[in-house]
C-alpha positions in Angstrom: -98.4 -118.4 86.1 -100.3 -117.0 82.9 -103.4 -118.5 81.9 -101.8 -121.5 79.5 -99.3 -122.3 82.6 -101.8 -123.0 84.8 -104.1 -125.3 82.1 -100.8 -127.3 81.8 -100.1 -127.6 85.4 -103.9 -129.0 85.6 -103.6 -131.3 82.7 -100.2 -132.6 84.1 -101.9 -133.3 87.0 -105.1 -135.0 85.9 -102.3 -137.3 83.5 -100.5 -137.8 86.9 -103.3 -139.0 88.6 -104.5 -141.5 86.1 -101.4 -143.3 85.7 -101.8 -143.8 89.1 -105.5 -144.4 89.2 -105.6 -147.2 86.6 -103.0 -150.3 85.5 -103.9 -150.1 81.4 -103.7 -147.1 80.2 -104.2 -145.9 76.1 -104.4 -142.8 74.9 -106.4 -142.7 71.3 -104.7 -140.5 68.9 -106.5 -138.9 65.7 -103.3 -137.0 64.6 -105.4 -133.5 65.0 -104.4 -130.7 67.0 -105.6 -131.7 70.2 -104.0 -135.1 70.1 -101.2 -133.6 69.7 -101.2 -131.4 72.3 -102.1 -134.2 74.2 -99.0 -136.4 73.3 -96.7 -133.3 74.3 -98.2 -132.6 77.6 -98.2 -136.7 78.0 -94.0 -136.2 77.6 -94.2 -133.4 79.9 -95.7 -135.5 82.8 -93.5 -138.3 82.8 -90.1 -136.7 81.8 -90.3 -136.9 78.3 -91.5 -141.1 78.3 -95.0 -142.1 77.0 -95.8 -144.6 79.8 -98.7 -145.9 77.5 -99.6 -146.5 74.3 -101.4 -144.5 71.7 -104.3 -145.9 69.7 -105.3 -145.0 65.9 -108.8 -146.8 65.4 -108.2 -146.4 61.8 -111.4 -146.7 59.2 -109.6 -146.9 56.4 -110.7 -143.1 54.6 -107.6 -141.1 56.2 -106.3 -138.3 54.3 -103.2 -139.6 53.0 -101.4 -136.0 54.3 -102.6 -137.6 57.8 -101.4 -141.5 57.5 -97.5 -138.9 56.3 -97.9 -137.3 59.6 -98.8 -140.2 61.8 -96.0 -142.1 60.2 -93.2 -138.6 61.4 -94.9 -138.3 65.0 -94.3 -142.2 65.2 -90.4 -142.0 64.5 -90.2 -138.6 65.9 -91.7 -139.0 69.9 -90.8 -143.2 69.3 -94.6 -143.6 70.0 -96.3 -147.2 70.9 -98.9 -147.3 68.4 -101.5 -149.1 68.0 -103.4 -148.8 64.6 -107.1 -150.8 64.6 -109.0 -151.4 61.3 -112.8 -153.0 61.8 -111.3 -155.4 59.1 -115.1 -157.6 58.8 -117.3 -154.3 58.6 -115.2 -153.0 55.8 -115.2 -156.5 54.2 -119.1 -157.4 54.9 -117.6 -160.3 57.1 -118.2 -162.1 60.2 -121.6 -160.6 61.5 -121.4 -158.3 58.6 -123.7 -158.9 55.5 -121.8 -156.1 53.2 -119.1 -154.1 53.5 -120.0 -150.9 55.9 -118.4 -147.7 54.3 -119.3 -143.9 52.8 -120.6 -145.1 49.8 -123.2 -147.5 50.8 -124.1 -146.3 54.7 -125.1 -142.8 56.4 -122.3 -140.9 58.2 -123.7 -141.9 61.6 -123.9 -145.5 60.9 -120.5 -145.8 59.4 -118.3 -143.9 62.4 -120.1 -146.4 64.9 -119.1 -149.4 63.1 -115.3 -148.3 61.9 -115.0 -146.0 64.9 -117.1 -147.0 67.7 -117.0 -150.5 67.3 -113.9 -150.5 66.4 -112.6 -149.0 70.0 -115.0 -152.0 71.8 -113.0 -155.0 69.9 -109.4 -153.3 70.5 -110.7 -152.8 73.7 -111.5 -156.5 74.6 -108.4 -157.4 73.3 -106.1 -155.2 75.3 -108.7 -154.4 78.6 -107.5 -151.4 79.1 -109.2 -149.7 82.0 -109.3 -145.5 81.1 -108.6 -144.0 77.9 -106.8 -140.3 78.3 -108.7 -138.5 75.7 -107.9 -135.2 73.8 -112.1 -133.8 74.1 -112.8 -130.2 75.4 -116.0 -128.8 77.3 -116.5 -126.0 74.4 -115.7 -128.3 71.3 -119.3 -129.3 71.4 -122.2 -129.3 73.9 -122.4 -132.5 74.5 -119.2 -132.5 75.1 -119.7 -129.7 77.9 -121.7 -132.1 79.7 -118.5 -134.7 80.6 -116.6 -134.9 83.8 -112.1 -135.5 84.0 -113.0 -139.0 84.9 -115.7 -140.2 83.0 -117.2 -143.4 83.3 -118.3 -146.1 80.9 -120.1 -149.4 81.7 -119.5 -152.9 80.3 -121.8 -152.1 77.0 -119.7 -148.5 76.4 -122.6 -146.7 77.5 -122.6 -143.5 79.2 -125.0 -141.3 80.8 -124.9 -138.0 80.1 -127.9 -137.9 82.8 -126.2 -138.6 85.8 -122.0 -137.9 85.9 -120.1 -137.6 88.8 -119.5 -135.1 91.3 -115.6 -134.1 91.3 -115.6 -131.9 94.2 -112.3 -131.1 95.6 -110.2 -133.3 92.6 -112.3 -136.2 93.9 -112.5 -138.4 90.5 -114.3 -141.7 89.8 -111.5 -144.0 89.9 -113.7 -147.5 90.4 -114.5 -149.5 88.1 -117.1 -153.0 87.9 -116.1 -155.7 85.4 -116.2 -154.1 82.2 -116.5 -150.9 82.4 -113.7 -148.1 82.2 -113.4 -144.1 82.8 -112.6 -141.4 80.1 -110.0 -138.9 81.4 -110.2 -135.9 80.1 -107.1 -133.9 80.8 -107.8 -130.9 78.0 -111.8 -130.6 79.3 -111.0 -126.9 80.5 -109.4 -125.8 77.6 -110.6 -123.7 74.3 -110.1 -123.7 70.7 -108.1 -120.5 71.1 -106.3 -122.3 73.9 -105.1 -125.1 72.3 -103.6 -122.7 69.5 -101.9 -120.7 72.1 -100.2 -124.1 73.3 -99.4 -124.7 69.9 -98.2 -121.4 69.4 -95.7 -121.0 72.7 -94.4 -124.8 72.9 -94.0 -124.9 68.8 -95.9 -128.2 68.7 -95.9 -130.0 65.2 -98.9 -130.4 63.6 -100.9 -131.6 60.4 -100.4 -128.6 57.7 -104.1 -129.4 56.8 -105.0 -126.8 59.6 -103.4 -124.0 57.9 -104.8 -122.5 54.9 -104.1 -123.5 51.3 -104.9 -122.3 47.3 -108.5 -124.8 46.3 -109.4 -125.9 42.7 -111.2 -123.0 42.8 -108.8 -120.2 43.3 -110.1 -119.6 46.8 -108.5 -120.7 50.1 -109.2 -123.2 52.4 -108.0 -124.3 55.8 -109.5 -127.4 57.9 -110.7 -126.6 61.3 -111.4 -130.3 62.7 -109.7 -133.5 60.8 -111.6 -136.7 60.3 -112.9 -138.8 57.4 -111.7 -137.3 53.6 -115.7 -138.3 52.4 -117.0 -136.1 55.5 -114.9 -133.7 56.3 -115.0 -130.7 54.7 -112.7 -127.2 54.9 -113.5 -123.5 55.9 -112.7 -120.8 53.6 -110.5 -118.8 55.1 -106.8 -116.9 54.7 -105.0 -117.6 57.5 -101.8 -119.6 57.3 -100.7 -118.7 60.7 -101.5 -119.4 64.4 -102.0 -115.5 64.6 -104.0 -115.0 61.7 -105.8 -118.7 63.2 -106.9 -116.8 66.8 -107.5 -113.7 64.9 -109.5 -115.4 63.1 -111.7 -117.2 65.3 -112.8 -114.2 68.3 -115.0 -113.4 64.8 -116.4 -116.9 63.5 -119.8 -117.1 64.6 -119.4 -121.5 62.7 -118.9 -124.7 64.8 -115.0 -126.2 65.0 -117.3 -129.0 63.5 -119.0 -127.7 61.4 -117.2 -129.8 58.3 -117.8 -132.7 60.2 -121.1 -134.4 58.6 -121.3 -137.2 61.3 -122.7 -134.3 63.7 -124.9 -133.2 62.0 -126.9 -136.3 60.1 -129.4 -136.4 62.6 -130.9 -134.2 65.3 -128.8 -134.7 68.5 -126.3 -137.1 66.1 -123.2 -136.6 68.4 -125.2 -136.9 71.7 -126.6 -140.6 70.3 -122.9 -141.5 69.2 -121.4 -140.2 72.1 -124.0 -141.9 74.4 -123.2 -145.4 72.3 -119.0 -144.7 73.2 -117.8 -142.7 70.5 -115.0 -140.4 71.4 
């Protein structure tokens, strides 16, 4: 059993443990490379069938190419997909006195209102007791503090200073009213592992990850996909997976360097995640 086989086996074990432990699971899906690996692993874990719905939190600022991929993947994989928009925030109605958007607000505020609050809304409607997420420890220092089964309280808050031990695969599955668990099957994977697995399994992903010529004549690609106003590509000539992996082995730029909400203020990601952000 090689390195990828071990990671795959562990992730499938975690997915099956989650399905056994919780009665109302959901898997958020960003259409990015990590969440597409989770679709693939879920199909392997459950004999080709994904026994829980997927959830796309749509900020209304998605790249058109991402929406095209979403429609293709729903048909390809026969996904049970929930699409959630914080309609009141976008329209400036209800408890909002103004429309929330990147044109008028900072990235942290928009991320919280259009992603975290939208997630809270759908959780309140559907009463999900666990969310399967695609986060990895190497992606961001804050995410390195997570557990495989990571609890959130009734206010969606994450106490990153008090995480439960997970000795001998003993996971936290007991919940108080209103609480939920974030299940993290990819926690031990690295960015290179993800790419190696996509290559080995031939997993479809958006083509925005591969280099294309920009308006200035230089080549660019996206390392991480988010809302188009605050997600920037990196200069790169990597047009296939082998070239991407070779590039990652020498780069000093973080994976989420192009995501503005992560860098808007000191410890922005930690603050967002403490409030319930993925």
